[in-house]
Every structure is written in structure tokens, then in C-alpha cells.
ZAMARGU-4260 file (C-alpha; in steps of 0.2 Angstrom, whole numbers, plus 5000, padded with zeros to 4 digits):
<rodrens>
0) 4879/5044/5076 | 4889/5035/5062 | 4904/5046/5066 | 4903/5042/5084 | 4903/5023/5080
5) 4917/5025/5067 | 4928/5034/5079 | 4924/5022/5093 | 4928/5007/5082 | 4945/5016/5078
10) 4949/5019/5096 | 4945/5001/5101 | 4955/4994/5086 | 4970/5005/5091 | 4969/4999/5110
15) 4968/4981/5106 | 4987/4979/5106 | 4988/4975/5087 | 5002/4987/5085 | 5012/4978/5099
20) 5015/4964/5087 | 5030/4964/5075 | 5028/4968/5057 | 5012/4978/5056 | 5014/4993/5044
25) 5004/5007/5036 | 5008/5020/5024 | 5001/5032/5011 | 5008/5042/4996 | 5006/5049/4979
30) 5005/5039/4963 | 5006/5042/4944 | 4996/5029/4934 | 4990/5026/4917 | 4972/5022/4920
35) 4964/5030/4905 | 4965/5030/4886 | 4969/5048/4887 | 4985/5047/4896 | 4991/5047/4914
40) 4982/5051/4931 | 4988/5058/4947 | 4982/5050/4963 | 4986/5043/4980 | 4987/5026/4989
45) 4985/5019/5006 | 4991/5002/5012 | 4990/4992/5028 | 4999/4976/5030 | 5007/4963/5041
50) 5024/4955/5039 | 5023/4936/5044 | 5042/4934/5044 | 5057/4943/5036 | 5052/4937/5019
55) 5033/4937/5017 | 5019/4950/5020 | 5001/4953/5015 | 4989/4967/5017 | 4976/4978/5009
60) 4977/4993/4998 | 4966/5007/4992 | 4970/5020/4979 | 4961/5035/4970 | 4966/5043/4954
65) 4960/5057/4942 | 4967/5062/4925 | 4961/5080/4928 | 4949/5078/4913 | 4936/5064/4912
70) 4942/5049/4921 | 4943/5045/4939 | 4946/5028/4948 | 4944/5020/4965 | 4954/5004/4967
75) 4953/4992/4982 | 4962/4976/4984 | 4974/4964/4993 | 4992/4961/4991 | 5005/4948/4994
80) 5023/4953/4996 | 5039/4943/4995 | 5055/4952/5001 | 5070/4946/4991 | 5082/4939/5004
85) 5098/4940/4993 | 5097/4959/4992 | 5089/4963/5009 | 5097/4975/5021 | 5102/4972/5039
90) 5087/4981/5046 | 5074/4968/5044 | 5063/4969/5029 | 5072/4983/5021 | 5077/4980/5003
95) 5069/4975/4986 | 5052/4966/4985 | 5040/4959/4973 | 5021/4961/4976 | 5006/4953/4968
100) 4990/4963/4969 | 4972/4958/4966 | 4956/4967/4969 | 4943/4978/4960 | 4943/4995/4952
105) 4929/5007/4948 | 4931/5019/4934 | 4920/5035/4933 | 4920/5042/4915 | 4907/5055/4908
110) 4895/5051/4922 | 4896/5033/4919 | 4902/5019/4930 | 4913/5005/4924 | 4918/4991/4937
115) 4932/4979/4933 | 4943/4966/4941 | 4961/4972/4944 | 4977/4963/4946 | 4996/4966/4943
120) 5013/4965/4950 | 5024/4978/4958 | 5042/4979/4961 | 5049/4991/4974 | 5062/4994/4987
125) 5059/4998/5006 | 5071/5010/5014 | 5069/5009/5033 | 5075/5021/5046 | 5081/5022/5060
130) 5092/5006/5060 | 5093/5005/5079 | 5085/4989/5085 | 5079/4997/5102 | 5065/5006/5093
135) 5047/5001/5094 | 5044/5007/5076 | 5053/5011/5060 | 5048/5024/5047 | 5050/5018/5029
140) 5049/5025/5011 | 5044/5013/4997 | 5046/5018/4979 | 5038/5005/4967 | 5033/5002/4949
145) 5018/4992/4945 | 5010/4985/4930 | 4994/4976/4927 | 4976/4976/4921 | 4965/4987/4919
150) 4979/5000/4922 | 4994/4998/4911 | 5008/5005/4923 | 5010/5015/4939 | 5024/5023/4949
155) 5021/5027/4967 | 5031/5032/4983 | 5023/5026/5000 | 5029/5033/5016 | 5024/5025/5032
160) 5027/5017/5049 | 5031/4999/5054 | 5028/4994/5072 | 5041/4982/5080 | 5039/4970/5094
165) 5039/4979/5111 | 5050/4973/5125
</rodrens>
């Protein structure tokens, strides 16, 4: 029953026309993050956001990582992004960005749970393609570096899709 409700909710969400508006984007990709005292961890990210204009965007982010030994983490939070207009490309919101992130993170270590508040900054670059303006969507790749608390640093590459306004 729960699965049917979940898939029904997704279908209703997708049919609402949200993706007809300019600037909705979603992506996922791998990450390397220093989330433990014993070194780095490998994981993955998912993000979903909305661009308010060519400079500002906000959204949600979820990540999972595991150091292949004793520490796993689940991170959820919100982000606020500023595209740097002086270096931005011709294709809309391509180019460098600075992103503030805040949320929660749960560490699992030796069968114990350690919740914490997380926050940090990311610096990255969005590469969009194709550049034709007739497209209703654009694919993008975003390499980024982030630093914050309780993790020390992270490097990720997000690949995704941005929906443009339909004519």
C-alpha cells in the first residue's frame, strides 16, 4: 500500500506542470568527503532546486557516505546558491557559483548513532549543454569543492538536468 501511495504521489507531482517552469533542476553524482577521524569516505549526492533568476537558486540536498570501515553518514539539508555574474557564460546559469548549505547529518559508527547540525560552503562550476535556446531542458555537470562542519571537506561531481520554460 505504501509503495502505491509513493508512486501515485510521484506521478501527481510530475503531472502538476512544475517542470514547465524555468529553472527547475535535479541531479546526482559521486562524492569524496572527509567525514571521519580515520580518513575519507565515498558516497553519493542528490539535489533538487529552483533558480529564481539568473543569479539566485535554492533547493534541497541529500547525501550518503561510507568510509568502508566503521563510519557511515546520511546528510540532508537545504542550499542557497549565488551564480557569479561576472564569470557567467552565455547559456543562462552556466559558470561559477558559491553555495551555502545547512541541515542535519547522522553518523553511524560502531553501531552507535551521532546526530549533528551541518553547515558549510561550496564553490563550483556549472557546465551546461546544449547551448541552443530552443531546448526545453539542458543537461549539466557541476564539479564542486565544499568545506564545513562536521565534515572537513568534500569534492563532488553532480550530473543532472535543468528544465527551461516551454513555448
